[in-house]
Backbone as CSV, one residue per row, in Angstrom:
resi,resn,N_x,N_y,N_z,CA_x,CA_y,CA_z,C_x,C_y,C_z
1,MET,0.846,-1.194,0.000,0.000,0.000,0.000,0.889,1.254,0.000
2,LYS,0.561,2.207,-0.851,1.346,3.418,-0.965,1.166,4.284,0.272
3,LYS,2.294,4.772,0.806,2.233,5.623,1.988,1.602,6.963,1.636
4,GLN,0.791,7.481,2.560,0.149,8.766,2.343,1.015,9.903,2.876
5,GLN,0.967,11.015,2.170,1.714,12.187,2.597,1.115,12.712,3.898
6,PRO,1.940,13.049,4.900,1.430,13.548,6.166,0.656,14.855,5.987
7,GLN,-0.341,15.065,6.826,-1.188,16.242,6.726,-0.572,17.412,7.494
8,ILE,0.388,18.023,6.863,1.049,19.196,7.445,1.605,20.018,6.296
9,SER,1.647,21.319,6.450,2.070,22.173,5.344,3.545,22.563,5.464
10,GLU,4.125,22.902,4.332,5.502,23.374,4.328,5.620,24.668,5.128
11,ASP,4.627,25.543,4.991,4.658,26.812,5.723,4.696,26.580,7.226
12,LYS,3.951,25.582,7.699,3.944,25.286,9.128,5.308,24.758,9.583
13,ILE,5.931,23.960,8.739,7.263,23.440,9.063,8.265,24.587,9.170
14,LEU,8.219,25.506,8.231,9.138,26.640,8.242,8.878,27.541,9.449
15,GLU,7.618,27.794,9.730,7.254,28.624,10.876,7.757,28.016,12.185
16,THR,7.565,26.719,12.339,8.003,26.030,13.554,9.531,25.971,13.636
17,SER,10.179,25.879,12.489,11.643,25.891,12.468,12.177,27.192,13.039
18,TRP,11.568,28.303,12.656,11.997,29.594,13.194,11.796,29.649,14.702
19,GLU,10.718,29.074,15.182,10.447,29.057,16.624,11.546,28.300,17.371
20,LEU,11.926,27.141,16.848,12.960,26.338,17.491,14.320,27.036,17.436
21,LEU,14.615,27.689,16.337,15.872,28.409,16.212,15.952,29.553,17.219
22,ALA,14.814,30.204,17.456,14.775,31.299,18.423,14.975,30.784,19.844
23,GLU,14.476,29.588,20.113,14.539,29.040,21.467,15.914,28.458,21.818
24,GLY,16.493,27.711,20.906,17.718,26.993,21.253,18.920,27.276,20.396
25,GLY,18.773,28.116,19.380,19.892,28.371,18.489,20.070,27.253,17.480
26,ILE,20.944,27.484,16.536,21.125,26.511,15.461,21.830,25.247,15.959
27,GLU,22.591,25.384,17.072,23.323,24.230,17.598,22.381,23.137,18.100
28,LYS,21.237,23.536,18.625,20.305,22.567,19.195,19.191,22.183,18.229
29,PHE,19.228,22.751,17.034,18.172,22.454,16.068,18.401,21.083,15.439
30,SER,17.339,20.308,15.339,17.425,19.001,14.683,16.078,18.665,14.076
31,MET,16.096,17.786,13.109,14.851,17.357,12.468,13.967,16.602,13.473
32,ARG,14.594,15.890,14.387,13.823,15.149,15.392,13.081,16.110,16.322
33,ARG,13.783,17.154,16.786,13.126,18.134,17.651,12.015,18.853,16.900
34,LEU,12.253,19.129,15.632,11.241,19.781,14.807,10.008,18.892,14.674
35,ALA,10.227,17.619,14.417,9.109,16.677,14.285,8.330,16.573,15.600
36,ASP,9.051,16.521,16.713,8.389,16.445,18.013,7.503,17.662,18.247
37,ARG,8.004,18.834,17.912,7.226,20.063,18.089,5.981,20.065,17.192
38,LEU,6.112,19.490,16.017,4.984,19.441,15.079,4.014,18.304,15.385
39,GLY,4.459,17.389,16.265,3.604,16.258,16.615,3.540,15.198,15.538
40,ILE,4.635,15.034,14.801,4.690,14.027,13.742,5.958,13.196,13.917
41,GLN,6.085,12.129,13.138,7.293,11.331,13.142,8.352,12.017,12.270
42,ALA,9.611,11.916,12.693,10.691,12.579,11.965,10.735,12.226,10.471
43,PRO,10.536,10.938,10.096,10.571,10.610,8.667,9.538,11.376,7.843
44,SER,8.455,11.819,8.479,7.415,12.546,7.742,7.934,13.863,7.184
45,LEU,8.922,14.433,7.850,9.482,15.712,7.368,10.123,15.566,6.003
46,TYR,10.598,14.356,5.710,11.321,14.151,4.462,10.393,14.052,3.247
47,TRP,9.088,14.117,3.499,8.162,14.284,2.381,8.353,15.674,1.762
48,TYR,8.783,16.628,2.614,8.870,18.029,2.191,10.311,18.500,1.984
49,PHE,11.215,17.988,2.816,12.607,18.417,2.736,13.514,17.188,2.768
50,LYS,14.384,17.093,1.779,15.216,15.900,1.646,16.205,15.745,2.791
51,SER,16.575,16.865,3.414,17.564,16.831,4.480,17.453,18.110,5.295
52,LYS,18.187,18.158,6.385,18.230,19.387,7.180,18.856,20.518,6.373
53,GLN,19.850,20.192,5.553,20.477,21.196,4.713,19.475,21.782,3.725
54,ASN,18.633,20.936,3.187,17.588,21.388,2.270,16.619,22.336,2.979
55,LEU,16.301,22.027,4.227,15.437,22.900,5.027,16.134,24.235,5.277
56,TYR,17.415,24.185,5.594,18.171,25.416,5.798,18.142,26.292,4.542
57,GLN,18.255,25.652,3.387,18.206,26.400,2.123,16.893,27.164,1.992
58,ARG,15.798,26.495,2.359,14.483,27.131,2.228,14.316,28.269,3.219
59,LEU,14.857,28.100,4.418,14.788,29.161,5.422,15.605,30.374,4.974
60,ALA,16.792,30.126,4.443,17.626,31.213,3.935,16.950,31.892,2.743
61,ASN,16.236,31.121,1.961,15.508,31.681,0.827,14.411,32.630,1.313
62,GLN,13.747,32.264,2.419,12.737,33.138,3.009,13.349,34.470,3.430
63,VAL,14.518,34.404,4.070,15.198,35.616,4.508,15.561,36.484,3.306
64,SER,16.069,35.856,2.266,16.435,36.582,1.053,15.223,37.285,0.452
65,LYS,14.099,36.603,0.440,12.875,37.186,-0.114,12.424,38.398,0.686
66,MET,12.528,38.316,2.017,12.140,39.436,2.861,13.051,40.639,2.621
67,ILE,14.327,40.392,2.457,15.262,41.486,2.179,14.898,42.168,0.867
68,LEU,14.632,41.375,-0.155,14.270,41.933,-1.459,12.970,42.728,-1.381
69,THR,12.034,42.265,-0.562,10.754,42.954,-0.413,10.930,44.321,0.247
70,GLU,11.838,44.396,1.209,11.988,45.622,1.989,13.012,46.596,1.409
71,PHE,13.844,46.108,0.494,14.876,46.984,-0.058,14.294,47.856,-1.163
72,HIS,14.309,49.178,-0.921,13.867,50.151,-1.922,14.870,51.291,-1.907
73,SER,15.578,51.456,-2.990,16.596,52.498,-3.002,16.839,53.045,-4.395
74,GLU,16.965,54.345,-4.432,17.391,55.017,-5.644,18.735,55.665,-5.336
75,GLY,19.326,56.290,-6.324,20.565,57.007,-6.070,21.771,56.318,-6.664
76,ASP,22.951,56.816,-6.292,24.184,56.274,-6.844,24.532,54.964,-6.142
77,TRP,25.671,54.399,-6.540,26.045,53.084,-6.026,26.261,53.095,-4.518
78,LYS,26.797,54.202,-3.974,27.025,54.278,-2.532,25.712,54.282,-1.763
79,GLU,24.757,55.027,-2.249,23.448,55.071,-1.587,22.759,53.715,-1.647
80,GLN,22.871,53.058,-2.788,22.243,51.753,-2.932,22.908,50.700,-2.047
81,LEU,24.244,50.672,-2.039,24.952,49.705,-1.197,24.663,49.947,0.278
82,SER,24.625,51.206,0.670,24.360,51.555,2.062,22.968,51.101,2.476
83,GLU,21.988,51.397,1.647,20.608,51.008,1.974,20.449,49.494,1.961
84,PHE,21.139,48.832,1.044,21.070,47.378,0.979,21.639,46.771,2.262
85,ALA,22.775,47.273,2.710,23.402,46.768,3.929,22.497,46.993,5.137
86,LEU,21.894,48.161,5.234,20.998,48.475,6.351,19.770,47.570,6.338
87,THR,19.259,47.291,5.144,18.086,46.420,5.029,18.431,44.993,5.433
88,VAL,19.565,44.502,4.965,19.991,43.140,5.313,20.142,43.009,6.826
89,ARG,20.804,43.966,7.440,20.998,43.921,8.896,19.658,43.914,9.628
90,SER,18.747,44.751,9.192,17.432,44.838,9.836,16.683,43.514,9.779
91,VAL,16.694,42.878,8.626,15.976,41.609,8.462,16.653,40.495,9.250
92,LEU,17.973,40.452,9.218,18.700,39.397,9.934,18.413,39.432,11.432
93,TYR,18.255,40.617,11.989,17.970,40.729,13.422,16.588,40.170,13.772
94,ARG,15.694,40.163,12.799,14.318,39.712,13.077,14.148,38.207,12.919
95,TYR,15.026,37.573,12.157,14.942,36.127,11.947,16.045,35.432,12.743
96,PRO,15.706,34.691,13.776,16.722,34.058,14.628,17.639,33.115,13.859
97,CYS,18.933,33.292,14.071,19.967,32.453,13.442,20.010,32.606,11.924
98,SER,19.384,33.642,11.398,19.351,33.802,9.942,20.740,34.066,9.361
99,THR,21.592,34.729,10.139,22.951,34.965,9.643,23.679,33.652,9.437
100,GLN,23.580,32.774,10.437,24.218,31.463,10.300,23.654,30.704,9.113
101,LEU,22.357,30.779,8.920,21.722,30.078,7.808,22.223,30.603,6.469
102,MET,22.355,31.916,6.355,22.842,32.502,5.107,24.287,32.081,4.833
103,MET,25.058,31.893,5.899,26.454,31.511,5.744,26.637,30.012,5.530
104,LEU,25.628,29.226,5.941,25.713,27.768,5.804,25.132,27.255,4.489
105,THR,24.561,28.157,3.707,23.876,27.733,2.486,24.509,28.378,1.252
106,LEU,24.108,27.864,0.106,24.574,28.388,-1.176,23.392,28.990,-1.929
107,PRO,23.649,29.947,-2.828,22.553,30.565,-3.584,21.980,29.629,-4.651
108,HIS,21.353,28.560,-4.165,20.748,27.575,-5.064,19.228,27.600,-4.993
109,GLU,18.671,28.689,-4.446,17.231,28.888,-4.388,16.909,30.175,-5.138
110,PRO,15.712,30.279,-5.723,15.379,31.449,-6.564,15.596,32.803,-5.895
111,ASP,15.065,32.963,-4.669,15.190,34.270,-4.022,16.600,34.537,-3.524
112,MET,17.343,33.491,-3.234,18.752,33.683,-2.861,19.550,34.165,-4.072
113,ILE,19.216,33.653,-5.236,19.871,34.112,-6.464,19.478,35.560,-6.746
114,ARG,18.196,35.879,-6.570,17.732,37.257,-6.779,18.413,38.211,-5.790
115,PHE,18.566,37.755,-4.560,19.242,38.544,-3.526,20.678,38.858,-3.950
116,THR,21.410,37.845,-4.380,22.795,38.042,-4.802,22.875,38.935,-6.030
117,ASN,21.963,38.729,-6.965,21.941,39.535,-8.182,21.662,41.005,-7.863
118,ARG,20.720,41.235,-6.935,20.371,42.622,-6.575,21.539,43.297,-5.879
119,MET,22.251,42.556,-5.063,23.429,43.095,-4.389,24.476,43.514,-5.418
120,LEU,24.684,42.688,-6.435,25.664,42.993,-7.477,25.236,44.197,-8.321
121,LEU,23.942,44.357,-8.502,23.439,45.496,-9.278,23.764,46.823,-8.603
122,CYS,23.926,46.794,-7.283,24.252,48.028,-6.564,25.587,48.621,-7.015
123,VAL,26.510,47.772,-7.435,27.834,48.260,-7.844,28.048,48.181,-9.355
124,GLU,27.011,47.809,-10.087,27.167,47.616,-11.526,27.521,48.910,-12.246
125,SER,27.076,50.046,-11.716,27.334,51.329,-12.379,28.750,51.852,-12.152
126,THR,29.507,51.214,-11.271,30.871,51.671,-11.001,31.801,51.240,-12.138
127,PRO,32.934,51.933,-12.295,33.888,51.559,-13.342,34.816,50.413,-12.937
128,LEU,34.524,49.752,-11.841,35.350,48.636,-11.399,35.278,47.482,-12.396
129,GLU,36.313,46.650,-12.384,36.271,45.420,-13.175,35.224,44.484,-12.576
130,GLN,34.750,43.550,-13.373,33.694,42.663,-12.901,34.116,41.882,-11.657
131,LYS,35.356,41.411,-11.625,35.818,40.659,-10.462,35.916,41.562,-9.240
132,GLN,36.215,42.845,-9.457,36.278,43.785,-8.345,34.881,44.104,-7.816
133,LYS,33.920,44.178,-8.723,32.534,44.405,-8.305,32.049,43.258,-7.424
134,LEU,32.375,42.056,-7.841,31.994,40.884,-7.048,32.653,40.927,-5.679
135,GLN,33.948,41.244,-5.656,34.679,41.276,-4.392,34.160,42.381,-3.482
136,ALA,33.827,43.533,-4.061,33.293,44.650,-3.274,31.971,44.265,-2.623
137,ALA,31.086,43.623,-3.393,29.790,43.213,-2.870,29.931,42.154,-1.781
138,ILE,30.823,41.191,-2.010,31.034,40.123,-1.029,31.647,40.680,0.255
139,THR,32.590,41.604,0.118,33.215,42.214,1.291,32.180,42.929,2.146
140,LEU,31.309,43.675,1.495,30.253,44.385,2.222,29.321,43.407,2.930
141,MET,28.930,42.348,2.229,27.989,41.406,2.823,28.629,40.635,3.971
142,ASN,29.902,40.290,3.820,30.601,39.622,4.915,30.645,40.518,6.153
143,TYR,30.830,41.816,5.925,30.822,42.759,7.050,29.478,42.735,7.767
144,VAL,28.402,42.800,7.007,27.063,42.794,7.612,26.826,41.490,8.365
145,PHE,27.139,40.360,7.730,26.924,39.057,8.363,27.687,38.952,9.685
146,TYR,28.959,39.286,9.659,29.777,39.112,10.852,29.443,40.135,11.927
147,PHE,28.981,41.313,11.544,28.549,42.304,12.536,27.342,41.773,13.298
148,VAL,26.350,41.271,12.578,25.149,40.730,13.215,25.487,39.483,14.026
149,LEU,26.317,38.616,13.450,26.680,37.376,14.137,27.458,37.663,15.422
150,ASP,28.367,38.630,15.380,29.147,38.984,16.563,28.236,39.533,17.658
151,ASP,27.277,40.355,17.280,26.343,40.910,18.257,25.482,39.808,18.869
152,TYR,25.039,38.882,18.033,24.229,37.745,18.492,25.015,36.885,19.476
153,GLN,26.268,36.592,19.132,27.084,35.750,19.997,27.447,36.472,21.284
154,HIS,27.664,37.774,21.202,27.963,38.564,22.397,26.815,38.492,23.397
155,GLU,25.595,38.633,22.906,24.431,38.558,23.788,24.298,37.169,24.409
156,ARG,24.599,36.138,23.638,24.541,34.772,24.169,25.617,34.555,25.231
157,ASN,26.792,35.126,25.000,27.868,34.998,25.980,27.490,35.663,27.298
158,ILE,26.894,36.841,27.200,26.463,37.545,28.405,25.419,36.740,29.156
159,SER,24.458,36.188,28.419,23.408,35.382,29.047,24.003,34.164,29.752
160,ALA,24.993,33.531,29.110,25.621,32.347,29.697,26.377,32.700,30.977
161,ILE,27.070,33.845,30.963,27.826,34.268,32.144,26.881,34.620,33.286
162,VAL,25.811,35.327,32.960,24.821,35.684,33.988,24.203,34.429,34.590
163,LYS,23.923,33.444,33.750,23.336,32.199,34.230,24.296,31.460,35.154
164,ASP,25.579,31.452,34.817,26.575,30.726,35.602,26.964,31.468,36.879
165,GLN,27.110,32.795,36.768,27.644,33.561,37.887,26.594,34.380,38.630
166,GLY,25.414,34.494,38.040,24.355,35.262,38.689,24.358,36.730,38.313
167,ALA,25.505,37.269,37.986,25.606,38.678,37.603,26.962,38.924,36.951
168,LEU,27.014,39.957,36.154,28.281,40.359,35.552,28.994,41.327,36.484
169,SER,30.247,41.111,36.720,31.003,41.962,37.627,32.025,42.790,36.864
170,GLY,31.696,44.066,36.680,32.646,44.956,36.039,33.865,45.191,36.911
171,GLU,33.650,45.139,38.232,34.758,45.344,39.162,35.818,44.255,39.012
172,GLU,35.368,43.021,38.775,36.324,41.923,38.583,37.171,42.162,37.334
173,MET,36.521,42.669,36.293,37.250,42.953,35.056,38.272,44.069,35.280
174,ILE,37.879,45.102,36.030,38.788,46.202,36.321,39.985,45.705,37.123
175,ARG,39.721,44.843,38.103,40.819,44.303,38.913,41.796,43.495,38.047
176,LEU,41.237,42.729,37.106,42.093,41.958,36.203,42.954,42.877,35.363
177,LEU,42.353,43.916,34.811,43.093,44.849,33.957,44.134,45.622,34.753
178,ASP,43.789,45.975,35.987,44.733,46.710,36.826,45.941,45.852,37.215
179,SER,45.746,44.529,37.190,46.851,43.631,37.539,47.826,43.441,36.378
180,MET,47.464,43.950,35.206,48.294,43.805,34.014,49.034,45.101,33.725
181,SER,50.140,44.986,33.056,50.968,46.163,32.762,50.325,47.016,31.669
182,ASP,50.776,48.282,31.588,50.293,49.170,30.531,50.668,48.638,29.155
183,THR,51.807,47.995,29.069,52.251,47.431,27.791,51.280,46.370,27.297
184,ASP,50.809,45.537,28.214,49.930,44.432,27.840,48.467,44.844,27.717
185,ALA,48.034,45.810,28.514,46.586,46.082,28.560,46.231,47.552,28.708
186,GLY,47.194,48.456,28.550,46.938,49.872,28.786,45.830,50.468,27.932
187,LEU,45.914,50.261,26.623,44.913,50.831,25.719,43.568,50.148,25.898
188,PHE,43.598,48.822,26.069,42.366,48.076,26.305,41.696,48.583,27.576
189,ARG,42.478,48.775,28.660,41.937,49.237,29.934,41.293,50.613,29.785
190,SER,41.970,51.494,29.068,41.451,52.846,28.868,40.104,52.829,28.139
191,MET,40.032,52.039,27.071,38.777,51.959,26.313,37.673,51.288,27.115
192,PHE,38.044,50.267,27.879,37.045,49.555,28.683,36.462,50.458,29.762
193,THR,37.321,51.156,30.486,36.834,52.016,31.575,36.047,53.209,31.053
194,ASN,36.297,53.619,29.814,35.546,54.722,29.210,34.278,54.262,28.506
195,GLY,33.991,52.957,28.610,32.743,52.426,28.064,32.699,52.302,26.563
196,LEU,33.856,52.359,25.916,33.849,52.313,24.452,33.418,50.957,23.911
197,PHE,33.675,49.878,24.666,33.267,48.559,24.194,31.745,48.384,24.231
198,ASP,31.062,49.267,24.955,29.602,49.221,24.979,29.004,49.668,23.648
199,LEU,29.832,50.289,22.821,29.360,50.746,21.513,29.268,49.607,20.499
200,MET,29.864,48.462,20.852,29.825,47.317,19.936,28.383,46.896,19.686
201,GLY,28.046,46.702,18.423,26.705,46.258,18.070,25.700,47.374,17.888
202,THR,26.089,48.618,18.131,25.149,49.734,18.011,25.005,50.182,16.560
203,ASP,23.977,50.986,16.312,23.768,51.530,14.975,24.966,52.375,14.547
204,GLY,25.474,53.160,15.489,26.600,54.025,15.163,27.827,53.237,14.752
205,ALA,28.101,52.146,15.467,29.249,51.305,15.126,29.069,50.682,13.751
206,PHE,27.850,50.215,13.461,27.578,49.603,12.162,27.767,50.612,11.037
207,GLU,27.219,51.789,11.217,27.277,52.802,10.166,28.713,53.293,9.942
208,PHE,29.527,53.334,11.012,30.921,53.738,10.845,31.691,52.691,10.035
209,GLY,31.493,51.417,10.357,32.146,50.355,9.596,31.709,50.357,8.143
210,LEU,30.424,50.603,7.919,29.892,50.676,6.556,30.543,51.827,5.794
211,LYS,30.722,52.946,6.478,31.357,54.113,5.856,32.779,53.794,5.428
212,LEU,33.510,53.064,6.270,34.888,52.700,5.942,34.953,51.872,4.661
213,ILE,34.024,50.922,4.529,34.018,50.065,3.348,33.677,50.872,2.095
214,LEU,32.671,51.729,2.190,32.268,52.532,1.032,33.375,53.491,0.609
215,LEU,34.060,54.083,1.592,35.175,54.972,1.265,36.324,54.195,0.626
216,GLY,36.508,52.955,1.075,37.552,52.120,0.486,37.261,51.807,-0.970
217,ILE,36.010,51.473,-1.272,35.619,51.206,-2.663,35.799,52.461,-3.504
218,GLU,35.390,53.590,-2.946,35.511,54.864,-3.658,36.975,55.196,-3.945
219,GLN,37.864,54.887,-3.007,39.284,55.156,-3.200,39.856,54.295,-4.323
220,VAL,39.439,53.038,-4.385,39.896,52.159,-5.464,39.455,52.718,-6.817
221,ILE,38.229,53.210,-6.888,37.708,53.786,-8.132,38.535,55.014,-8.534
222,LYS,38.842,55.861,-7.567,39.625,57.073,-7.856,41.013,56.735,-8.368
223,GLU,41.628,55.721,-7.752,42.960,55.313,-8.188,42.954,54.767,-9.608
224,GLN,41.885,54.080,-9.977,41.803,53.522,-11.335,41.523,54.601,-12.370
225,GLU,40.919,55.708,-11.954,40.562,56.779,-12.886,41.707,57.747,-13.132
226,LYS,42.797,57.615,-12.352,43.954,58.507,-12.536,44.638,58.258,-13.881
């Protein structure tokens, strides 16, 4: 007798996947846990997704589609790249573990291809060589991915320390830094005590890093036009 397809939708599987990713992170995500949450047997998931990697591809495709939906920009290449980066960051923050998913997958889904193509179009008007345009776009996207990922991991680290120790002790950190020489920790100590590390992950920090990349691309263009 032919097996019947389980009565569950792909949309429900994707929705529940996001819920699990938000709760436990990508490290604890598994097809078995997903099936348990959906109230089905794990093999039933393979009616819809051939593997966990295939599911990751579809989730990353969803993120790509949302970015494309929200990205609206006119202007020169700098304005377009800047707005694209801001849009990507905004969407990644709303989808749990989406940065990891984008980094673990390849552009083998329609909206992921459209996402990559739209990113490349932002620099198409520049006089850069085609390989330089690709490298410029990838460099910018890597910056956005790692900025969001670093902020995500920082928050998880803080949560883990609070859970283990009950509270974060700035005084302990100061005592550690004071026990070290100026040669080893002088500049770090100065920035830490002035609260500069609290700027990590902020809008201002993101926009400053973005500015550095855009100015770097602009400098390469100027050098080629000489």
